[in-house]
C-alpha positions as CSV (number, residue, x, y, z in Angstrom):
1,X,8.0,32.9,-10.5
2,X,9.1,34.0,-7.0
3,X,12.6,33.1,-5.8
4,X,13.1,29.7,-4.2
5,X,14.4,29.5,-0.7
6,X,17.3,27.0,-0.1
7,X,18.6,25.9,3.3
8,X,21.8,24.0,3.7
9,X,21.9,21.4,6.5
10,X,25.0,19.4,6.9
11,X,26.1,20.1,3.3
12,X,22.7,19.0,2.0
13,X,20.2,21.5,0.5
14,X,16.5,21.6,1.2
15,X,14.4,23.7,-1.1
16,X,11.3,25.6,-0.1
17,X,8.7,27.5,-2.2
18,X,8.4,31.2,-1.6
19,X,5.3,30.5,0.5
20,X,7.1,28.0,2.7
21,X,6.2,24.6,1.3
22,X,9.1,22.1,1.5
23,X,10.4,19.8,-1.2
24,X,9.2,16.3,-0.1
25,X,12.2,14.6,-1.7
26,X,14.7,16.9,-0.1
27,X,13.1,16.5,3.4
28,X,12.9,12.7,3.1
29,X,16.5,12.6,2.0
30,X,17.7,14.7,4.9
31,X,15.6,12.9,7.5
32,X,16.3,9.3,6.4
33,X,19.9,9.9,5.3
34,X,18.9,7.9,2.3
35,X,20.3,8.2,-1.2
36,X,16.9,6.8,-2.4
37,X,14.4,9.4,-1.3
38,X,12.4,8.8,-4.5
39,X,11.9,5.1,-3.7
40,X,10.8,5.9,-0.2
41,X,8.4,8.5,-1.5
42,X,7.0,6.1,-4.1
43,X,6.4,3.5,-1.4
44,X,4.7,6.0,0.8
45,X,2.4,7.1,-2.0
46,X,1.5,3.6,-2.9
47,X,0.9,2.5,0.7
48,X,-0.8,5.8,1.8
49,X,-2.3,7.5,-1.3
50,X,-4.2,9.9,1.0
51,X,-1.0,11.9,1.6
52,X,-1.2,13.2,-1.9
53,X,-4.1,15.4,-0.9
54,X,-1.6,17.5,1.0
55,X,0.9,17.7,-1.9
56,X,1.3,19.8,-5.0
57,X,3.9,19.9,-7.7
58,X,6.3,22.9,-7.9
59,X,9.0,23.3,-10.6
60,X,11.6,25.3,-8.6
61,X,14.1,26.1,-11.3
62,X,14.0,22.8,-13.2
63,X,12.1,21.4,-16.1
64,X,10.2,18.7,-14.1
65,X,8.1,19.7,-11.1
66,X,8.7,18.1,-7.7
67,X,6.2,17.4,-4.9
68,X,6.0,20.0,-2.2
69,X,4.0,20.1,1.0
70,X,3.0,22.6,3.7
71,X,3.7,22.1,7.4
72,X,0.4,20.2,8.0
73,X,1.1,17.8,5.2
74,X,4.7,17.4,6.2
75,X,3.5,16.4,9.7
76,X,1.4,13.6,8.2
77,X,4.4,12.4,6.0
78,X,6.7,12.6,9.0
79,X,4.5,10.3,11.0
80,X,4.6,7.8,8.1
81,X,8.3,8.1,7.8
82,X,8.8,6.8,11.4
83,X,8.5,3.2,10.0
84,X,11.3,4.0,7.5
85,X,13.5,5.6,10.2
86,X,13.2,2.6,12.5
87,X,13.8,0.0,9.8
88,X,17.2,0.4,8.0
89,X,16.1,-2.1,5.3
90,X,13.4,0.4,4.1
91,X,15.5,3.5,4.0
């Protein structure tokens, strides 16, 4: 497996695959400043299952794989996250 790329933003890490796909949970956590990115992701998947067509699982260096997405898919997720960013009860 190629080496994972990790960026640190404000003491938070965001993992990227070697081909540039971002960890969905890391990106959601950073953008929403939420300690519940998995809950937000589960809600997004339930309410908008079409976003899964842009995702794939990647193991990074853990046992369980996590969802990753390319820039096109992230743009679609980002647009859906706007509701979460504007409503503090959801984040």
